[in-house]
TORPA-249984 format. One record per residue (C-alpha): residue in one letter; x negated, y, z negated. Coordinates in Angstrom, 1 decimal. Layout:
// residues N
["A"; [X; Y; Z]];
...
This chain:
// residues 477
["M"; [0.0; 0.0; 0.0]];
["T"; [-1.5; 3.3; 1.1]];
["P"; [-1.4; 6.4; -1.0]];
["D"; [1.3; 7.9; 1.3]];
["E"; [3.4; 4.7; 1.1]];
["F"; [2.9; 4.7; -2.7]];
["R"; [4.2; 8.3; -2.7]];
["T"; [7.3; 7.4; -0.7]];
["H"; [8.2; 4.4; -2.8]];
["G"; [7.3; 6.2; -6.0]];
["H"; [9.8; 8.9; -5.3]];
["E"; [12.4; 6.3; -4.5]];
["L"; [11.7; 4.5; -7.7]];
["V"; [12.0; 7.7; -9.8]];
["D"; [15.3; 8.3; -8.2]];
["W"; [16.4; 4.8; -9.1]];
["M"; [15.2; 5.2; -12.6]];
["A"; [17.0; 8.5; -13.1]];
["D"; [20.2; 6.9; -11.7]];
["Y"; [19.8; 4.0; -14.1]];
["L"; [19.4; 6.3; -17.1]];
["R"; [22.5; 8.2; -16.1]];
["D"; [24.7; 5.2; -15.4]];
["V"; [23.5; 2.5; -17.8]];
["G"; [26.6; 3.0; -19.9]];
["T"; [28.7; 1.7; -17.0]];
["R"; [26.9; -1.7; -16.9]];
["R"; [27.8; -4.8; -18.8]];
["I"; [25.3; -5.0; -21.7]];
["V"; [24.7; -8.8; -21.8]];
["P"; [24.7; -10.5; -18.4]];
["R"; [26.9; -13.4; -17.4]];
["V"; [24.2; -15.9; -16.8]];
["R"; [23.4; -19.4; -18.0]];
["P"; [20.0; -20.8; -18.9]];
["G"; [18.1; -21.6; -15.7]];
["D"; [20.3; -19.5; -13.3]];
["I"; [17.5; -17.0; -12.5]];
["R"; [14.8; -19.5; -12.2]];
["R"; [16.9; -21.5; -9.7]];
["A"; [17.4; -18.4; -7.6]];
["L"; [13.7; -17.7; -7.3]];
["P"; [11.3; -19.5; -4.9]];
["D"; [9.3; -22.4; -6.3]];
["G"; [6.0; -21.0; -5.1]];
["P"; [4.4; -17.6; -4.3]];
["P"; [4.5; -16.2; -0.7]];
["D"; [1.6; -16.9; 1.5]];
["E"; [1.8; -13.5; 3.2]];
["A"; [2.4; -10.0; 1.9]];
["E"; [6.0; -8.9; 1.7]];
["P"; [7.2; -5.4; 2.3]];
["F"; [8.0; -3.4; -0.9]];
["E"; [11.6; -2.8; 0.3]];
["R"; [12.2; -6.6; 0.2]];
["V"; [10.6; -6.9; -3.3]];
["M"; [12.8; -4.1; -4.6]];
["A"; [15.9; -5.5; -3.0]];
["D"; [15.3; -8.8; -4.7]];
["F"; [14.8; -7.0; -8.0]];
["E"; [18.2; -5.5; -7.7]];
["R"; [19.8; -8.7; -6.4]];
["L"; [18.1; -11.3; -8.7]];
["I"; [16.5; -9.7; -11.7]];
["L"; [18.7; -6.7; -12.7]];
["P"; [21.9; -8.8; -13.0]];
["G"; [20.1; -11.0; -15.5]];
["M"; [18.9; -8.2; -17.7]];
["T"; [20.2; -7.3; -21.2]];
["H"; [20.5; -3.5; -21.3]];
["W"; [19.0; -2.5; -24.6]];
["N"; [19.4; 1.2; -23.8]];
["H"; [23.2; 1.0; -23.2]];
["P"; [25.0; 3.5; -25.5]];
["G"; [27.1; 0.5; -26.8]];
["W"; [24.0; -1.3; -28.1]];
["F"; [24.6; -2.0; -31.8]];
["A"; [22.6; -5.3; -32.0]];
["Y"; [19.4; -6.1; -33.9]];
["F"; [17.8; -2.6; -34.0]];
["A"; [17.4; -0.2; -31.1]];
["A"; [14.3; -0.5; -28.9]];
["N"; [14.5; 3.0; -27.6]];
["N"; [13.0; 4.9; -24.7]];
["S"; [13.4; 8.5; -23.4]];
["P"; [12.6; 10.3; -20.2]];
["P"; [9.3; 11.8; -21.6]];
["S"; [8.2; 8.5; -22.8]];
["I"; [8.9; 6.8; -19.5]];
["L"; [7.0; 9.5; -17.6]];
["A"; [4.0; 9.1; -19.9]];
["E"; [4.1; 5.4; -19.4]];
["M"; [3.9; 6.0; -15.7]];
["L"; [0.8; 8.1; -16.2]];
["T"; [-0.7; 5.4; -18.5]];
["A"; [-0.2; 2.8; -15.8]];
["T"; [-1.7; 5.1; -13.1]];
["L"; [-4.8; 5.8; -15.2]];
["G"; [-5.2; 2.1; -15.9]];
["A"; [-7.5; 2.9; -18.8]];
["Q"; [-9.1; 0.4; -21.1]];
["C"; [-9.1; 2.3; -24.5]];
["M"; [-11.0; -0.1; -26.7]];
["S"; [-13.7; 2.5; -27.7]];
["W"; [-14.4; 6.1; -27.7]];
["Q"; [-16.8; 5.8; -24.8]];
["T"; [-14.3; 3.9; -22.6]];
["S"; [-11.7; 6.6; -23.0]];
["P"; [-12.7; 9.6; -25.2]];
["A"; [-9.4; 11.4; -24.8]];
["A"; [-7.3; 8.3; -25.6]];
["T"; [-9.2; 7.8; -28.9]];
["E"; [-9.0; 11.4; -30.0]];
["L"; [-5.4; 11.8; -29.0]];
["E"; [-4.5; 8.7; -31.0]];
["Q"; [-6.3; 10.3; -34.0]];
["V"; [-4.3; 13.5; -33.6]];
["T"; [-0.9; 11.9; -33.0]];
["M"; [-1.3; 9.6; -36.0]];
["A"; [-2.2; 12.6; -38.2]];
["W"; [1.0; 14.2; -36.8]];
["L"; [3.1; 11.2; -37.8]];
["A"; [1.5; 11.2; -41.3]];
["H"; [2.5; 14.8; -41.7]];
["M"; [6.0; 14.2; -40.4]];
["L"; [6.4; 11.4; -43.0]];
["D"; [4.9; 13.6; -45.7]];
["L"; [2.4; 10.8; -46.5]];
["P"; [0.0; 11.5; -49.4]];
["P"; [-3.6; 12.2; -48.6]];
["G"; [-5.8; 9.1; -48.0]];
["F"; [-3.9; 7.4; -45.3]];
["T"; [-5.5; 7.0; -41.9]];
["G"; [-3.5; 5.8; -38.9]];
["V"; [-4.0; 3.6; -35.9]];
["I"; [-1.5; 2.4; -33.3]];
["Q"; [-0.7; -1.3; -33.0]];
["D"; [1.6; -3.1; -30.7]];
["T"; [4.2; -4.3; -33.2]];
["A"; [4.9; -4.3; -36.9]];
["S"; [4.3; -8.1; -36.9]];
["T"; [0.7; -7.5; -35.9]];
["A"; [0.4; -4.7; -38.4]];
["T"; [1.6; -6.9; -41.2]];
["L"; [-0.9; -9.6; -40.1]];
["L"; [-3.7; -7.0; -40.3]];
["A"; [-2.6; -6.1; -43.9]];
["L"; [-2.6; -9.8; -44.9]];
["L"; [-6.0; -10.4; -43.4]];
["S"; [-7.4; -7.2; -45.1]];
["A"; [-5.9; -8.3; -48.4]];
["R"; [-7.5; -11.8; -48.0]];
["E"; [-10.8; -10.2; -47.3]];
["R"; [-10.7; -7.9; -50.3]];
["A"; [-9.4; -10.6; -52.7]];
["S"; [-12.0; -13.0; -51.5]];
["G"; [-14.7; -10.5; -52.4]];
["F"; [-16.0; -10.8; -48.8]];
["A"; [-18.1; -13.8; -49.9]];
["G"; [-15.9; -15.8; -52.2]];
["E"; [-17.4; -14.7; -55.5]];
["R"; [-14.1; -13.8; -57.0]];
["L"; [-12.7; -17.3; -56.3]];
["G"; [-13.7; -20.2; -58.4]];
["A"; [-13.3; -23.8; -57.5]];
["G"; [-9.7; -24.7; -56.9]];
["Q"; [-8.4; -21.1; -56.8]];
["R"; [-6.1; -20.0; -54.1]];
["L"; [-4.7; -16.7; -52.9]];
["R"; [-1.0; -15.9; -53.2]];
["V"; [1.3; -13.5; -51.3]];
["Y"; [4.7; -12.2; -52.5]];
["A"; [7.6; -10.8; -50.6]];
["S"; [11.4; -10.5; -51.0]];
["A"; [13.6; -13.4; -50.0]];
["E"; [15.0; -10.9; -47.5]];
["A"; [11.6; -10.0; -46.0]];
["H"; [11.1; -10.2; -42.2]];
["S"; [10.1; -13.5; -40.7]];
["S"; [6.8; -11.9; -39.6]];
["V"; [5.6; -12.1; -43.2]];
["A"; [5.9; -15.9; -43.4]];
["K"; [4.3; -16.2; -39.9]];
["G"; [1.5; -13.8; -40.9]];
["V"; [0.7; -15.7; -44.1]];
["K"; [0.3; -18.9; -42.0]];
["L"; [-1.8; -17.1; -39.3]];
["A"; [-4.0; -15.4; -41.8]];
["G"; [-5.0; -18.7; -43.3]];
["Y"; [-3.4; -18.5; -46.7]];
["G"; [-1.2; -21.5; -45.9]];
["A"; [2.6; -21.6; -45.9]];
["E"; [2.6; -22.7; -49.6]];
["A"; [0.9; -19.4; -50.6]];
["L"; [4.0; -17.3; -50.0]];
["R"; [6.2; -16.6; -53.0]];
["Q"; [9.7; -15.5; -52.0]];
["I"; [11.0; -13.3; -54.8]];
["P"; [14.7; -13.1; -55.6]];
["V"; [16.7; -10.0; -54.8]];
["D"; [19.4; -8.0; -56.6]];
["G"; [22.9; -7.2; -55.6]];
["R"; [21.7; -4.7; -53.1]];
["Y"; [19.4; -7.3; -51.5]];
["A"; [16.2; -5.5; -52.8]];
["L"; [13.3; -7.3; -54.5]];
["R"; [13.7; -7.6; -58.2]];
["P"; [10.5; -6.2; -59.8]];
["E"; [10.9; -8.3; -63.0]];
["A"; [11.0; -11.5; -60.9]];
["L"; [7.9; -10.3; -59.1]];
["A"; [6.2; -9.6; -62.4]];
["Q"; [7.0; -13.1; -63.7]];
["A"; [5.7; -14.7; -60.5]];
["M"; [2.5; -12.8; -60.4]];
["A"; [1.8; -13.4; -64.1]];
["R"; [2.6; -17.1; -63.8]];
["D"; [0.2; -17.5; -60.9]];
["A"; [-2.6; -15.5; -62.6]];
["S"; [-2.2; -17.7; -65.7]];
["A"; [-2.5; -20.8; -63.5]];
["G"; [-5.8; -19.5; -62.1]];
["L"; [-4.4; -18.3; -58.8]];
["V"; [-5.1; -14.9; -57.3]];
["P"; [-2.2; -12.5; -56.4]];
["A"; [-3.7; -11.1; -53.2]];
["C"; [-0.9; -9.2; -51.5]];
["V"; [2.7; -8.0; -51.9]];
["V"; [4.7; -7.1; -48.8]];
["A"; [7.5; -4.6; -49.8]];
["A"; [10.3; -3.8; -47.4]];
["V"; [11.7; -0.3; -46.8]];
["G"; [14.7; -1.3; -44.8]];
["T"; [15.1; -5.0; -44.5]];
["T"; [16.2; -6.3; -41.1]];
["S"; [19.4; -8.0; -42.4]];
["S"; [20.8; -5.1; -44.6]];
["T"; [18.4; -2.1; -44.9]];
["A"; [17.6; -3.0; -48.4]];
["I"; [14.8; -0.9; -49.9]];
["D"; [12.4; -2.5; -52.3]];
["P"; [11.4; -0.4; -55.4]];
["L"; [7.9; 0.7; -54.4]];
["P"; [7.0; 2.5; -57.7]];
["A"; [7.6; -0.6; -59.8]];
["I"; [5.9; -2.9; -57.2]];
["G"; [3.0; -0.6; -57.0]];
["E"; [2.4; -0.7; -60.7]];
["L"; [2.3; -4.5; -60.6]];
["C"; [-0.1; -4.5; -57.7]];
["R"; [-2.5; -2.2; -59.6]];
["R"; [-2.3; -4.5; -62.6]];
["H"; [-3.3; -7.6; -60.6]];
["G"; [-5.5; -5.9; -58.0]];
["A"; [-3.2; -7.0; -55.2]];
["W"; [-2.9; -5.2; -51.8]];
["L"; [0.5; -3.5; -51.4]];
["H"; [1.7; -3.4; -47.8]];
["V"; [4.9; -1.5; -47.0]];
["D"; [7.0; -2.8; -44.1]];
["A"; [9.1; 0.1; -42.9]];
["A"; [9.3; -1.0; -39.3]];
["W"; [12.7; 0.4; -38.5]];
["A"; [13.7; 2.5; -41.5]];
["G"; [10.4; 4.4; -41.8]];
["S"; [11.4; 6.7; -39.0]];
["A"; [14.2; 8.1; -41.1]];
["A"; [11.7; 9.5; -43.6]];
["I"; [10.9; 12.3; -41.2]];
["V"; [14.2; 13.8; -42.3]];
["P"; [13.6; 15.7; -45.5]];
["E"; [16.9; 14.5; -47.2]];
["L"; [16.0; 10.9; -46.4]];
["R"; [12.3; 11.0; -47.4]];
["H"; [13.2; 9.4; -50.7]];
["I"; [13.2; 6.0; -49.0]];
["L"; [9.4; 6.2; -49.2]];
["D"; [9.2; 7.2; -52.8]];
["G"; [6.3; 5.3; -54.3]];
["V"; [4.4; 4.9; -51.0]];
["E"; [1.5; 6.6; -52.7]];
["H"; [0.8; 3.3; -54.4]];
["A"; [0.6; 1.4; -51.1]];
["D"; [-2.6; 0.2; -49.4]];
["S"; [-1.0; 0.1; -46.0]];
["L"; [2.3; 1.1; -44.3]];
["V"; [3.8; 0.3; -40.9]];
["F"; [6.7; 1.8; -39.0]];
["N"; [7.7; 1.6; -35.4]];
["P"; [8.2; 4.8; -33.3]];
["H"; [9.4; 2.4; -30.6]];
["K"; [12.5; 1.7; -32.6]];
["W"; [14.0; 5.1; -33.6]];
["L"; [11.7; 7.9; -32.4]];
["L"; [12.4; 7.5; -28.7]];
["V"; [9.0; 6.0; -27.8]];
["N"; [9.4; 3.0; -25.5]];
["F"; [8.0; -0.4; -26.6]];
["D"; [5.4; -0.9; -27.7]];
["C"; [4.1; 1.6; -30.3]];
["S"; [3.7; 0.7; -33.9]];
["A"; [2.1; 3.1; -36.4]];
["Y"; [-0.1; 1.4; -39.0]];
["F"; [-1.5; 3.5; -41.9]];
["V"; [-4.2; 2.2; -44.2]];
["R"; [-6.0; 3.6; -47.2]];
["D"; [-9.0; 1.2; -47.4]];
["V"; [-10.6; 1.7; -44.0]];
["D"; [-13.8; 0.1; -45.1]];
["T"; [-12.1; -3.2; -45.9]];
["L"; [-10.2; -3.0; -42.6]];
["L"; [-13.4; -2.5; -40.7]];
["R"; [-15.2; -5.2; -42.6]];
["T"; [-12.3; -7.5; -41.7]];
["F"; [-12.2; -6.8; -38.0]];
["T"; [-15.5; -5.3; -36.8]];
["I"; [-17.7; -7.5; -34.6]];
["T"; [-20.0; -5.6; -32.2]];
["P"; [-21.8; -7.6; -29.6]];
["E"; [-24.7; -5.8; -27.8]];
["F"; [-22.8; -5.2; -24.6]];
["L"; [-20.3; -3.0; -26.6]];
["R"; [-22.8; -0.9; -28.4]];
["T"; [-23.1; 2.8; -27.5]];
["A"; [-25.2; 5.8; -28.6]];
["H"; [-22.0; 7.5; -29.9]];
["D"; [-21.0; 4.7; -32.3]];
["P"; [-22.3; 6.3; -35.5]];
["D"; [-20.3; 9.5; -34.8]];
["V"; [-16.9; 8.2; -33.4]];
["V"; [-14.0; 5.9; -34.1]];
["N"; [-13.9; 2.8; -32.0]];
["F"; [-10.3; 1.5; -32.4]];
["R"; [-11.3; -1.9; -31.1]];
["D"; [-12.5; -2.4; -34.7]];
["W"; [-9.2; -1.5; -36.2]];
["G"; [-7.2; -4.6; -35.2]];
["I"; [-7.1; -7.9; -33.6]];
["Q"; [-7.3; -6.9; -29.9]];
["L"; [-10.4; -5.8; -28.1]];
["G"; [-8.6; -4.4; -25.2]];
["R"; [-6.2; -1.5; -26.0]];
["R"; [-3.5; 0.4; -24.0]];
["F"; [-3.2; 4.2; -24.1]];
["R"; [-0.2; 4.2; -26.3]];
["A"; [-0.9; 7.6; -27.9]];
["L"; [0.0; 9.4; -24.6]];
["K"; [3.7; 8.5; -24.7]];
["L"; [3.9; 9.3; -28.4]];
["W"; [2.3; 12.7; -27.7]];
["F"; [4.8; 13.4; -24.8]];
["V"; [7.8; 12.5; -27.0]];
["I"; [6.8; 14.6; -30.0]];
["R"; [6.1; 17.6; -27.9]];
["S"; [9.2; 17.2; -25.7]];
["Y"; [11.6; 16.9; -28.6]];
["G"; [9.8; 18.6; -31.4]];
["V"; [10.0; 17.3; -35.0]];
["E"; [13.4; 19.0; -35.4]];
["G"; [14.8; 17.3; -32.3]];
["L"; [13.7; 13.9; -33.5]];
["R"; [15.2; 14.7; -36.9]];
["A"; [18.5; 15.6; -35.3]];
["T"; [18.6; 12.3; -33.5]];
["V"; [18.1; 10.3; -36.8]];
["R"; [20.7; 12.5; -38.6]];
["R"; [23.2; 11.9; -35.9]];
["H"; [22.8; 8.2; -36.0]];
["V"; [23.0; 8.0; -39.8]];
["A"; [26.1; 10.1; -39.8]];
["L"; [27.8; 7.8; -37.2]];
["A"; [26.9; 4.7; -39.2]];
["R"; [28.2; 6.2; -42.4]];
["E"; [31.5; 7.1; -40.6]];
["F"; [31.8; 3.6; -39.4]];
["A"; [31.2; 2.3; -42.9]];
["G"; [33.9; 4.6; -44.1]];
["W"; [36.4; 3.1; -41.6]];
["V"; [35.5; -0.4; -42.8]];
["E"; [36.0; 0.6; -46.4]];
["A"; [39.4; 2.1; -45.7]];
["A"; [40.7; -0.9; -43.7]];
["P"; [42.5; -3.4; -45.9]];
["D"; [41.4; -6.4; -43.9]];
["F"; [37.6; -5.6; -43.7]];
["E"; [34.9; -5.2; -46.3]];
["L"; [31.3; -3.9; -46.5]];
["L"; [28.8; -6.6; -47.5]];
["A"; [25.9; -4.3; -48.3]];
["P"; [25.2; -0.6; -48.9]];
["A"; [24.8; 1.4; -45.7]];
["P"; [22.2; 4.1; -46.5]];
["L"; [20.9; 4.6; -43.0]];
["G"; [22.0; 3.4; -39.5]];
["L"; [23.0; -0.2; -40.3]];
["V"; [26.5; -1.3; -41.4]];
["C"; [27.0; -4.9; -42.6]];
["F"; [30.6; -6.0; -42.8]];
["R"; [33.1; -8.8; -42.2]];
["Y"; [36.7; -9.4; -41.5]];
["R"; [38.6; -10.7; -44.6]];
["P"; [42.4; -10.8; -44.1]];
["A"; [44.4; -9.6; -47.1]];
["G"; [45.0; -12.3; -49.6]];
["T"; [42.0; -14.4; -48.5]];
["A"; [39.6; -15.3; -51.3]];
["P"; [36.0; -13.9; -50.9]];
["D"; [34.6; -17.4; -51.1]];
["D"; [37.0; -19.0; -48.6]];
["P"; [34.8; -21.2; -46.3]];
["A"; [37.0; -20.4; -43.3]];
["L"; [35.8; -16.7; -43.3]];
["D"; [32.5; -17.6; -41.7]];
["G"; [34.1; -19.3; -38.7]];
["L"; [36.7; -16.5; -38.5]];
["N"; [34.0; -13.8; -38.3]];
["R"; [31.9; -15.9; -35.8]];
["E"; [35.0; -15.9; -33.5]];
["L"; [35.6; -12.2; -34.0]];
["L"; [32.0; -11.3; -33.1]];
["A"; [32.2; -13.5; -30.0]];
["R"; [35.3; -11.7; -28.9]];
["V"; [33.8; -8.3; -29.4]];
["N"; [30.7; -9.1; -27.5]];
["A"; [32.7; -10.8; -24.7]];
["S"; [33.9; -7.4; -23.7]];
["G"; [30.5; -6.4; -22.3]];
["R"; [31.1; -2.9; -23.6]];
["V"; [29.3; -3.2; -26.9]];
["F"; [26.9; -5.7; -28.4]];
["L"; [26.6; -6.6; -32.1]];
["T"; [24.7; -9.3; -33.9]];
["H"; [25.0; -11.1; -37.2]];
["T"; [23.0; -12.2; -40.3]];
["V"; [23.8; -14.1; -43.5]];
["L"; [23.9; -12.2; -46.8]];
["G"; [24.5; -14.0; -50.0]];
["G"; [25.5; -17.1; -48.1]];
["R"; [28.2; -15.2; -46.1]];
["F"; [28.3; -14.8; -42.3]];
["T"; [27.8; -11.0; -41.8]];
["I"; [28.4; -8.8; -38.8]];
["R"; [25.8; -6.1; -38.2]];
["L"; [26.4; -2.8; -36.4]];
["A"; [23.1; -0.9; -36.0]];
["V"; [23.4; 2.7; -34.7]];
["G"; [20.2; 4.0; -33.2]];
["Q"; [20.3; 4.0; -29.4]];
["R"; [19.3; 7.4; -28.0]];
["C"; [22.6; 7.9; -26.0]];
["T"; [25.0; 6.5; -28.5]];
["E"; [27.7; 9.1; -29.4]];
["R"; [30.8; 9.0; -31.6]];
["E"; [33.0; 7.7; -28.8]];
["H"; [30.9; 4.6; -28.5]];
["V"; [31.1; 3.9; -32.2]];
["E"; [34.8; 4.5; -32.0]];
["E"; [35.0; 2.0; -29.2]];
["A"; [33.1; -0.6; -31.2]];
["W"; [35.6; -0.2; -34.1]];
["R"; [38.6; -0.5; -31.8]];
["L"; [37.2; -3.7; -30.3]];
["V"; [36.5; -5.1; -33.7]];
["R"; [40.1; -4.4; -34.9]];
["E"; [41.6; -5.8; -31.6]];
["A"; [39.5; -9.0; -32.0]];
["A"; [40.8; -9.4; -35.5]];
["T"; [44.4; -9.4; -34.3]];
["Q"; [43.9; -12.3; -31.8]];
["A"; [44.9; -15.8; -32.7]];
["P"; [41.9; -17.8; -34.1]];
["S"; [42.4; -20.6; -31.6]];
["E"; [42.5; -18.3; -28.6]];
["P"; [39.2; -18.5; -26.6]];
["A"; [37.2; -15.4; -26.0]];
["A"; [36.9; -14.1; -22.5]];
["P"; [33.7; -15.1; -20.7]];
């Protein structure tokens, strides 16, 4: 493809992208496809000869697009939002055009220094206390693994001198912690048995007295409390673990405190919501995802760490072919994580913050929180529905319970599964579920950039309509 051909097709693609952003709300959110449909429609082998771009694009629209789930539909209320925005998309185009490998200062000086600046901006936006230094990772799962590896390195004394024969490290997290914690414990070499799942209270937040008992019991048994992963906004219910109490216990035992605020952390840029990070001054590390709620497209995860020396001792390996004369005076972010190769993620973050401003991003979060709270109010006011968890931010957990039905009626789970299937069958909105306290729970997560009150109203209308249908009536395909 010549530069002139690229220019022509590039303009056509930008037009297509602009139309998609404008019209995505008219599309069905989840496609009507079955496993294997798309693979069967594609050739078994690659083409021997080059094909014209027009044919490739036509097949994209004919074969690929109909099989896509549209995460940026305004009726997206599932999981959590994976947002994008026009400035972020444009920055991603520039990143792809530059094709830079940003593993060290020398390989891309501007990429390294822009990442330092934008992470300092985020720290300021979150009102983080002094001492935190930021680096961009791909996902919160990776950031949590970094914290677990750093905690293992520090607890092991770098050479094992703190660990006597038969001693083992232990990690603690709420029973509601994200699955990435359990996976990270395995990947970091602690062993699955090293994870202690701490009971939660009625709000699904970690109980500090239970954590204190578990850590003391392990220490008495000759085990070493190495790391606590505290959640600020659990995936299932937005539960917020008590950071001040957890921080005190971590100091007592010398354990690393990692705060997983992957989704909810973005809300802390709003002054009246900053309290969700109260106690973060006790943390050794913190992660939150601008690619969830701050309009930066996937992937862009912000990881802040206090003990940079331990992080570098954990991850730095410098073969001769990577050494440069500038190394003593610069940051080489290849040493701040697992990957050697790194994308220029800071560019889209910079574009978004400058294009919206801090106040514009705050307005987006405030709007979403207000819509979720309004939806929660509708649920509370409806005699046949009930909230199953507090709704402090953008997530509402609820279920249908017809008047006169006992809260522990086993039929309620099946009833709500059917209701959720009926709602999602509309193609106009998409919600997901979890299990809280052993009860099937419907989740409505407000956070997509284009979601307005009319879309939340439509979701509530569809939920109430689904509740009126006979239980045996099949949902539409």
